[in-house]
C-alpha positions in Angstrom: 3.7 14.9 13.6 7.3 14.8 12.3 8.7 18.0 10.8 11.1 16.8 8.2 12.4 20.3 7.5 13.2 20.7 11.2 15.0 17.4 11.3 17.3 18.4 8.4 17.5 22.0 9.8 16.4 23.6 6.5 13.6 25.9 5.6 10.6 24.9 3.4 12.1 26.9 0.6 15.4 25.1 0.7 16.9 24.2 -2.7 17.9 20.6 -3.6 21.5 21.6 -3.1 20.8 22.9 0.4 18.9 19.8 1.3 21.7 17.6 0.1 24.3 19.6 1.9 22.3 19.5 5.1 21.9 15.7 4.9 25.6 15.2 4.2 26.6 17.3 7.3 24.0 15.8 9.7 24.5 12.2 8.5 28.2 12.3 9.1 27.8 13.8 12.6 25.1 11.4 13.6 26.5 8.2 12.0 26.6 5.4 14.7 30.1 4.4 13.6 31.2 8.0 14.6 29.5 7.8 17.9 26.2 9.3 16.8 22.7 8.4 17.7 21.3 5.7 15.5 17.7 6.7 15.8 18.5 10.3 14.8 20.6 8.9 11.9 17.6 7.0 10.6 15.3 10.0 11.0 17.8 12.2 9.0 18.0 9.5 6.3 14.2 9.3 6.1 13.8 13.1 5.9 16.4 13.3 3.1 14.8 10.4 1.2 11.5 12.3 1.1 12.6 15.9 0.7 15.1 15.1 -2.1 12.4 13.3 -4.2 10.2 15.9 -6.0 7.0 13.8 -5.9 7.4 12.7 -2.3 8.3 16.3 -1.2 5.2 17.7 -2.9 3.1 15.0 -1.3 4.6 15.8 2.1 4.0 19.5 1.7 0.4 18.7 0.6 -0.6 16.1 3.1 1.9 16.1 5.9 4.0 13.2 7.2 1.1 10.7 7.2 0.9 10.8 3.4 4.5 9.6 3.0 5.2 7.7 6.2 5.5 4.4 4.5 7.8 5.6 1.7 11.0 4.8 3.5 10.1 1.6 5.3 12.0 -0.7 3.0 15.1 1.4 2.6 18.2 1.0 4.7 19.6 4.3 6.0 23.1 2.8 5.9 22.8 1.7 2.3 21.5 5.1 1.3 24.4 6.8 3.1 27.0 4.5 1.5 25.4 5.1 -1.9 25.4 8.9 -1.3 29.1 8.8 -0.2 30.2 6.8 -3.2 28.6 9.3 -5.5 30.4 12.2 -3.8 33.8 10.6 -4.7 33.0 8.7 -7.9 32.2 11.3 -10.5 32.0 8.7 -13.3 29.3 6.6 -11.6 26.7 7.3 -14.4 29.0 7.8 -17.4 28.8 6.0 -20.7 31.9 3.9 -20.0 30.1 2.4 -17.1 27.3 1.4 -19.4 29.7 -0.2 -21.8 31.3 -2.2 -19.0 27.9 -3.6 -18.3 27.4 -4.4 -22.0 24.5 -1.9 -22.2 23.7 1.1 -24.2 21.4 3.3 -22.1 18.9 5.9 -23.4 16.0 7.5 -21.6 12.6 8.8 -22.7 10.3 11.0 -20.7 6.6 10.4 -20.3 3.9 12.2 -18.4 1.3 10.9 -16.0 -1.2 11.6 -18.8 0.7 9.2 -21.1 0.8 6.6 -18.4 -2.9 7.0 -17.4 -4.3 6.8 -20.9 -1.5 4.9 -22.7 0.5 6.4 -25.6 2.8 5.6 -28.5 6.1 7.3 -29.1 8.4 7.2 -32.1 12.0 8.0 -31.1 15.3 8.1 -32.9 18.2 6.3 -31.2 21.8 6.7 -32.4 24.2 3.8 -31.8 27.7 2.9 -33.0 27.7 -0.1 -35.4 30.5 -2.1 -36.9 32.3 -0.5 -39.9 31.9 -2.9 -42.8 34.9 -1.4 -44.8 37.5 -2.5 -42.2 35.4 -5.2 -40.5 35.5 -3.3 -37.3 39.3 -3.2 -37.0 39.8 0.5 -37.8 42.7 -0.3 -40.0 43.9 -2.6 -42.8 45.0 -6.2 -42.1 48.6 -6.2 -40.9 48.4 -2.4 -40.7 49.5 -2.1 -37.1 52.6 -2.4 -34.9 52.9 -2.9 -31.2 53.2 0.3 -29.2 56.8 0.8 -28.2 55.9 2.8 -25.1 53.7 0.3 -23.4 54.8 -2.8 -25.3 51.1 -3.6 -26.1 50.0 -3.6 -22.4 47.9 -0.4 -22.9 49.4 1.0 -19.6 52.5 2.7 -18.5 54.1 1.9 -15.2 55.4 4.7 -13.0 57.0 4.5 -9.6 56.3 6.9 -6.7 58.3 7.0 -3.5 56.8 7.5 -0.1 59.7 7.6 2.4 61.2 4.1 2.5 58.3 2.7 0.4 57.9 2.6 -3.4 54.5 2.3 -5.1 54.1 1.2 -8.7 51.2 2.9 -10.5 49.6 1.9 -13.8 48.4 4.8 -15.9 46.8 4.7 -19.4 49.1 4.9 -22.3 48.4 8.1 -24.3 50.7 7.2 -27.1 48.4 4.5 -28.4 45.2 5.8 -26.8 45.2 2.7 -24.6 44.9 0.3 -27.6 48.3 -1.3 -27.3 48.9 -0.8 -31.1 50.0 2.0 -33.5 48.4 2.2 -36.9 50.9 2.4 -39.7 50.9 5.3 -42.1 48.2 5.1 -44.8 46.8 1.9 -43.2 43.9 3.5 -41.2 40.3 3.2 -42.2 39.0 6.5 -43.7 35.4 5.5 -43.4 35.4 5.1 -39.6 38.4 7.3 -38.9 40.3 4.4 -37.4 37.7 3.7 -34.8 36.1 0.5 -36.2 32.6 2.0 -35.7 30.3 4.3 -37.5 27.2 6.2 -36.3 23.8 4.8 -37.2 20.3 6.1 -36.3 17.2 3.9 -36.1 13.6 4.7 -35.4 11.8 2.8 -32.6 8.0 2.8 -32.1 7.3 2.4 -28.4 3.8 1.4 -27.1 3.3 2.5 -23.5 0.3 0.5 -22.4 -2.3 2.1 -20.2 -1.4 1.7 -16.5 2.0 0.1 -17.4 4.5 -0.2 -14.6 7.3 -1.0 -17.0 10.5 1.1 -16.3 12.9 -0.4 -18.8 12.7 -2.0 -22.3 15.6 -4.3 -23.2 16.4 -4.7 -26.9 19.0 -7.5 -27.2 22.0 -6.9 -29.4 20.9 -3.4 -30.7 23.3 -1.2 -28.6 26.8 0.0 -29.4 29.3 -2.2 -31.2 32.2 -3.1 -28.9 35.3 -3.5 -30.9 37.2 -5.4 -28.3 34.4 -8.0 -28.0 33.4 -7.9 -31.7 29.8 -7.7 -30.7 27.0 -5.3 -30.1 25.8 -4.7 -26.6 22.2 -4.5 -25.5 20.0 -1.4 -25.8 18.3 -0.3 -22.7 15.4 2.2 -23.1 14.7 3.7 -19.7 11.2 5.1 -19.1 11.1 8.2 -16.8 7.9 9.5 -15.5 8.1 13.3 -15.3 6.8 15.1 -12.2 3.5 16.9 -12.8 2.6 20.3 -11.4 -1.0 19.2 -10.9 -1.1 15.5 -10.4 1.0 13.6 -7.8 1.1 9.8 -8.0 1.7 7.5 -5.0 1.5 4.0 -6.3 -1.9 3.7 -7.9 -3.4 6.7 -6.0 -3.4 10.2 -7.6 -3.4 13.4 -5.5 -4.6 16.8 -6.7 -5.4 20.2 -5.2 -8.7 21.9 -6.1 -9.8 25.5 -5.4 -13.4 25.9 -4.1 -15.1 29.1 -3.0 -16.2 29.6 0.6 -20.0 29.3 -0.1 -19.7 26.1 -2.1 -17.5 24.6 0.7 -20.3 25.4 3.2 -23.5 25.0 1.2 -22.3 22.2 -1.2 -22.3 22.2 -5.0 -21.6 20.2 -8.1 -17.8 20.7 -8.6 -16.2 20.1 -12.0 -12.6 18.7 -11.9 -10.4 19.0 -15.0 -8.9 15.5 -14.8 -6.4 13.7 -16.9 -8.6 12.4 -19.8 -12.0 14.0 -19.0 -13.9 16.3 -16.7 -15.3 14.7 -13.5 -18.3 16.1 -11.8 -18.5 15.4 -8.1 -21.4 16.3 -5.8 -20.2 18.1 -2.6 -22.9 17.4 -0.1 -21.0 18.0 3.2 -19.1 21.0 4.6 -15.6 21.0 3.4 -12.9 21.2 6.1 -9.5 22.4 4.6 -7.7 19.9 6.7 -9.4 16.8 5.3 -9.1 14.9 2.0 -11.8 13.6 -0.3 -11.4 10.2 -1.9 -13.0 9.4 -5.2 -13.0 5.6 -5.6 -11.4 4.0 -8.7 -10.4 7.2 -10.4 -6.7 6.7 -9.8 -4.0 5.0 -11.9 -5.3 1.7 -13.5 -3.3 -1.5 -13.2 -1.7 -3.0 -16.3 -4.3 -5.7 -16.5 -7.1 -3.1 -15.9 -8.6 -5.4 -13.1 -8.0 -2.8 -10.4 -7.6 0.9 -10.2 -6.3 3.3 -7.6 -8.2 6.2 -6.1 -8.3 10.0 -6.7 -7.4 11.9 -3.5 -8.5 15.6 -3.4 -7.4 18.4 -1.1 -9.5 21.5 -1.3 -8.2 25.0 -1.0 -11.0 27.2 0.2 -11.0 30.6 -1.5 -12.4 33.4 0.6 -14.3 36.3 -1.0 -12.8 39.8 -1.1 -16.2 41.3 -0.3 -19.8 40.3 0.4 -22.6 42.1 -1.3 -25.6 40.9 0.8 -23.8 41.1 4.1 -26.8 42.3 6.1 -29.0 39.6 4.7 -26.5 36.9 5.7 -26.0 38.4 9.1 -29.7 38.0 9.8 -29.2 34.2 9.5 -26.7 34.3 12.3 -27.8 35.3 15.8 -25.0 37.5 17.1 -25.3 39.8 20.2 -24.5 43.5 19.6 -21.6 44.9 21.6 -20.1 48.4 22.0 -16.8 48.6 20.0 -16.1 52.3 20.7 -12.5 53.1 21.6 -11.1 49.9 20.1 -8.8 50.3 17.1 -7.9 47.3 14.9 -5.7 46.7 11.8 -5.5 43.8 9.4 -2.1 42.1 8.6 -0.8 39.5 6.2 -1.4 35.9 7.4 2.2 34.9 6.6 5.0 37.4 7.3 8.4 37.2 5.9 10.5 38.9 8.5 13.9 40.5 7.6 15.9 39.8 10.7 18.8 42.0 9.5 16.6 45.0 9.6 15.9 47.1 12.7 12.3 47.6 11.5 10.4 44.6 12.9 6.9 46.0 12.7 4.4 44.0 10.6 3.1 45.3 7.2 -0.5 46.4 7.2 -2.8 45.2 4.5 -4.7 48.1 3.0 -8.4 47.6 3.0 
């Protein structure tokens, strides 16, 4: 079974930043264009794709590589590397100007898996910039401007840089006119919009998230920000983000959870009550529970939008061992053990998981007091 942490050379407690840094270093070293091994490059990309995504990472920690082995099959490790590299050098990749260039006003709302499972309604306030009626979106009076004398209306200033025998001409934004190409005359600016041509406006939107919806974006045409240069409003994009849950992990339509069960119930069986998303579920445990297997409850996962199908609920049980046993002798009678002589043999009990301080000279384990 693949150990993704070992592939990225990080510990299981590594932070997002440490995982990202490890991927960056290893991907550059192992990139085929740099003489690296292509198979190793792909494994590094797969490990990063899973460990850098909270839901996938939690699922991997819970169920191992098999539970996420198909999560990377449709992704190109080279595309992911190129995207990662572009983000390292382009700090404006997600800024508002980028949205305006795409004629979109982007806002996000957060929903939980509970909202998605049962459906919900949300009323949100969205602020946009609309056209100033007083100046008709100009930001100034008619004939209230002159051409900027510094850039001659081009909005850019040209500067020359010499590199040995070569000369390079560089265009830089004109700060004298704020890259508009014009200067507003005295007393000709619009006082209502402060010369911008736009004013802020807030509108309420009632969103209906349908049960089992797989919708990730809602497009509202012509209700975004007013673009002065185009004399039009762009589109409003409402992005729906599903927030990670501490209890429920979703993989497609299947939902994974962890449940605690005491040792006796795991051996003898019981009716087990699960606090689920919208109600309690009572399941009958009629077999011995092995901590390394999963239980599947059919058709209790995420419903599809049309409600014709539904995913499954996948349960991993954590077996809770008792601190002590009251009727130990009675239970021992049920088990036929031979009796041996233990005299002269001294034993101690230790923590199951030790955190060793390698910087310390004291490498002896810590005894658990009984």
